[in-house]
N, C-alpha and C positions, 0 to 999 in steps of 0.2 A: 118068936125067932128073933135071934139076939144078932144084929149087925154092927161090925167096928168099922169106924172110917177114919182114914188119915188123909191130910192133905199133902201131896210128894209133888207139888208145884217146885218148889224150890230144888229139890232133887233131880227131877228131870231138866231144870234150866241149868244146874250145875253140871249135868251129862252132856245135854246140848254144848254148852261151852267148853267143855273139855274134849269133846269130839271135834268140835271147830278149831280149838289151839291144836289138836292132834294133826288135823288136816293141813294148818298153817305150817307147822314144824315138818310135816312130810314134805310140802311145796317146797319150803326151803331146802329141805335136804336133797331133793332130786332134782329140782330145776336150777339149783345154785350154779352159777357161773365157774366158780371155784369148786375144784373135785373134793369131796367130803366122804370120808371112810371111817369105818368102825372097826378097832382091833382087839382082838380077847384072846389073850394067854399067846400073846406074839403073833397070831395070825389074821389075815382080814377076813371079817365077817358079814361085812354090808360095806355098799358103797352107793354114790349117786352116779347118773348118766353122764356126769362131767368127768369122772375118774375114768370110764370106761371108754370116751372118746379120748381121753389125755395118753392112755397107755394102748389103744387100739384092740381093745376086748370086745369081743361081740355080746357077751352077754355076762350077767355077774357070777354065774356058776364057774366059770374060766378062771377069774378071780379069788374065790373063796379059797380059802386053806393056803393060800401063799403068804410067806412073811414079806416084811418090808424089803429084806435084803434080794430076795426072788425077783423083785422088780427093779432091781439096780445092777449097776456093773459090778465088777468083781472089788474093785477099788475104786474109792471116792480121790477127788482132786489133792488130799494130803497124803495119798500113798498108801491110807490104812485101808484093811478090809471091810466092806460095807456092812458085812454081818456083825462083827465087833462093834462098829460105830453106830448102827441102828439100836444095839441093845443098850448102849450107853446112853443115847437121845432118849429111849423109853423109861429109862432108869431116872433120868433127871426130870422127864416130864412128870413121873409120880412123885419124885422126892419135893419139885418145887410147885407142883400143881400145871405148869404149861412150860414150853420149850420150842423157840421159834429158831429156824436153822436154814440154810441153804443146803440143798441136796440133788446129786446127779442120779436121775432114774434113766430107765431103760423101757422102752418101748417093745411091743411083742415082735417087731421086724427088727429089734437089734438096735434102733437109732436111739442116740443118747441125747436127753436134755435137762435143763435145769429146772429146778422146782424150790420154791419158797416154801417151807412146811412149817406147820403150828401143829405141836401136841399136845392136847388136853387130856387130863386126868380126871375121869368122870366115873358115877355109880350109877349103873342101871339093874334093878332088881337085885342090890346088894353084891353086883359084880363088878369086878374092876375091869374096866372098859377105856382104852386109849383113843379118843375122838382126834380126827386127824384131817386137817385142811390142807389142801395143796394148790399151788398156783402157778404155772408154767411160765418161767421168767427167762427162757432163753434168748426173746428178742432184747430185753432189757441187757442182758449178760452180753450180748454181740454189740450193743451200743455201748457198754461200759469198754468193750476192749477195742472198739473204735476209737473211743474218747481217748484211751489209755495210750493207743498208738499214735493219734493225733497229737496228743500232749509230748510224747518223747520226740515225734517229728519237729515240733515246735523248740523244744529244750535242744535238739541237736540243731536246728537251723540259728538259734539263738546264739550258740557256743561257737558256731562255725562263723557268724557274723562278728562275734566279740574278738576271735582270733584272728579275723580278717582286718578288723578295725586297729588291733594292735600291731599287726604287720603294715598296716599303711602308716599310723602314726610313727611307727620306728624309721620307715622308709622317708616320709617326710623331714623326721628330724635329720636323718642322714644325708638327705637332700639339702638341706639348710645348711649343715655343717659342712658339705662340699662347697655350697655356694660360698661361705665365708672364707675358705680357703682358696678358693678361686678368683676372689673380688679383686686381688690386686694384679690380674691379668687380663686386659681388655679382651683376648682372644676367647676368655671365659665369661665374660660378663653378660653374654646373652643368657647363661645358664641361671642366672637370678629370676628373670622374668619367667623362664620355663619352670622353676619351681613353684611360683606362686599358681601360675597357669593350670600345672598338674594339682596342685592341691585343691584349687577350687574345682577342676574337673572330678575328682576323686571324692570330695565332698558331696557332690550331688548324687551318684548311687549309693553311697553310705547312708545320705539321709534319708533316701527313699526306702531302703531296707531296714533302717532304724524305725521308721513310721509305719511301716508295714509290718515289723515283728509287736509292736506296741500295738497296733489294731488287731494283731490275730491272738495277743495275751487277753486283751479285753473280751474279744468274741470266746475265747475258752473258757475265761472266768465266769462269764454269763451263763454259757451252756452248761455250765457244770453246776451253778446253783440251781437253773432249772432241772437239772436231772436230779440234784439231792432233795430238791422240793416235790419231785415226783409232778412237775407241769411241764416238763419237755414234750413237743409233740412230734410228730415224724417230720413235718414240714420244718419244724423248727430245726431239727438235727443235719436234714437234708440241704436247709440253706446255709447252715453252719459248715458243712463240710464243701460245698460248692465255694464258698467266699473263701475258706482257709485254703482252697486248692488254689485260687487266682491268685492268693496273697504270696503262697510259696512260690509258684511261678514267677512273681514280681521280685520277690527278695533274691532269688536264685540268679534271675537275668541280671540285677543291679549289682550282684557279688561278681558275677562273672565279669562284667564290664569294669569294674574297679579293678581285679586282678589284672585284666589286660592291660591297664592304663601302667599299672604299677610294673608290669614285668616289661613294657616298652620303654617307660621312661627309666627305669632301672638301668637297663642295658645301653641305652643312650649317654645317661648320664656318667655311668663307670668307664664308658669309650673314651668322652669327653676330657676325661679326667686323667687317662691313663696314656702314656707313650709306647705300649707295647703291642706287637701283631698278634692278630688271632684271624682263624679261620672263620668266615661267615656267608651265609649265602646273599647276594647283594640286593635282589629282589626284597627278601623278607626283610633286609635292615632297613630298607628305603620305607616301608610300609611301617616298622617302628619309628623313625625318625618321623615321619608325618602325623603318626598318632602322637606323639610326645611334643609336639608343637600345635596339635589341633585346637587346643584353648585359644590359640593367636589365630590360625587361619578361618577359624568359624567365625570370627567379627566378621569377615568381608564374605562377599558373594562372589568368591573366586574358586573356579574349579581346577584341582591339581591332578594331572593323569602321569603316571609314570609308564613308560613303555620300556619292559626289560625283561630279558628272558628269564625264565624261571629257574634255570640251571647254571648261573653264572656264580660259581664260588670261588672266592680268592682268598689269598693270604696276605694280609694288609693292615694299615692303620684304621680301624673302624672309627675310631674318634673323629680322624681327620674328614673322612668322609662327611660324617654326621656335620661338621663345622661347615663345610664347602655348601652343602644341601640347604642346611639352615640357612646360613648368611644369603644364600641368594634369594630363598624364598621371603626372608625378612624384607631384604632390598627391594624386592617387588611388592609387597605388602606397604612399604613405606612410600617409595616413590613413583610406583608404576600406576596404582590405582586409586581413584579418589574414594573418599568416604563412601562404602554402601555401593559403588560402582562395580557393574558384573564385568568379570575377566576370565582368563585362562592361563595356565601356567602347564606346560608340557615339558617332562624330562625324559630324553630318550637317552637311554645307555646300551652301548654295544662294546662287545670284548673281539678285539684282532690279535690274534696270538698273545703278545705278552703287553699289549695295549689295552686300557679303557678308553673308551671315546663316550664322553657325555654332552649332550647339546642340550642347552636349557634355554627355554624360549616363553616370553611371556607377551601378550596383545596389549598392554599397558601403554602409556603416553610415551615411551621411549626417551632417548638422551638426545640433548641437543648437541650438533656436531661440535662446536666449540669447547664442548665438556668431554666429549668421548676419549679424547687421549689422556684426560686427567683422572680417569675413575679409579684407578688402581693406586693413586698418590695417597700416601698417609694423611689423614686427617682432612681430606678434599672431601665436603659434602655441600648440599645445595639446602640442608634440611638441619642445619645448625639451631635455627629458632626453636624447633622442636626437638631439641637433644640429642640431634645427630652427632655422632662422634668422627665419621670420617674414617674410621678402621674397618668397618665390615668387608669391604672389597679387598682392602689392603692385606687383611689377615687371608683371604681365600687365595691371592696371586702368591703369598709367601709360602704357604701351605704347598701350593701346587708345584711352584718352581724348587723349593728347598726340601720338602720332604719326598715329593714324588718324580723329581728331576723332569716336569710336565711343562705344558705350556696351556694358557688360556688366552684366549681373542673375544672380543665383544664387537658384534656390528650392532647397529641401531638407525632407525630412522625416526625422526620426532614424530609422536602419535601412531607410530605404527608398531612400537614395541621393541623388544632386545632380542639379540641371540648371544649365548655364549658359548664359544666351541673349546670344550677342554679335553687335553689328552694326556693321561697319565701312565707311567709306568707300574706294570704288576708283576 
């Protein structure tokens, strides 16, 4: 008997190794989080569980024999047909070995979603096969859209702030020019301090707005870098959205405040430099006057109340009303109240047919009896050492008696405040 023996240990080990590698590849294929599929002659011939889950198929048989465009909408984002685009993508993968691109797919339910696709040309048993890797990037696309929208909002806010800032700078320049034109007249001298005060008032909200825009730009640049590096977390993005919303609200609020200051001062400044009549609502205009001198009045702890019906509309010299009220308030600020002393000013306005009655009172230190008959005299002042000109009340007296053919009477008891009774023809 003749026996032939051959050691096949290496062969068996090789078979075991190949089997183990096959199991590894099958595990990678079937259990991969990304969708993996094989396309032969333009049709799907195999896929893993991730593909079934991604498209909503129950088993592989439902997917087999479908083309790439069968699981896509009719048109892609570039308005080209999915069928033609899919063929071109596969041709490129064969030509260059692989092809990476973004694609719009369609689930069994008809729901559209974005996917990142990698097509690779391989050979299996000498057959040309397209190896497909799919990853659902719909969430990433939504984040991109939100970042794009937020960036557009930021650019719009920035442009709005720049436009507002240009308008404010022009307004301030106009006010300074108006100040130079009026400086020769003592009647308008108070406008000089008003310009500086309003400029200071405007700079505060504009400064806050610019700071907010700068911070928002920094945040956007940081989140954009994180996104491009694929290190942005959901918490990072949610925190960015929350912070940018707060900053946008802050910017908008301060822009509105600056615009309101400009409108109020613009009207008062124009009226004080004009001698023409115009129709205006007295209560609204009083509020604008107080707004325009807020930079001065806020330095004192003085409450100013205006008691006036909201429907009083007159055709008169608005600038002269502004001059009367402004000079009376400034007179109280300088003479009636000590520094940081609490006080109260009440302005009552009533209309009786063709007559307007204004009663102005403050609860300051009042006027000495021996000075009461001199307060409307030109250049009379008890504050000359601090720069008082003695023309404030004299200007009021001339406006009331000459322009309006009216009267003004002052009553006062020392340390109990003052009362001005003004009657104007309208």
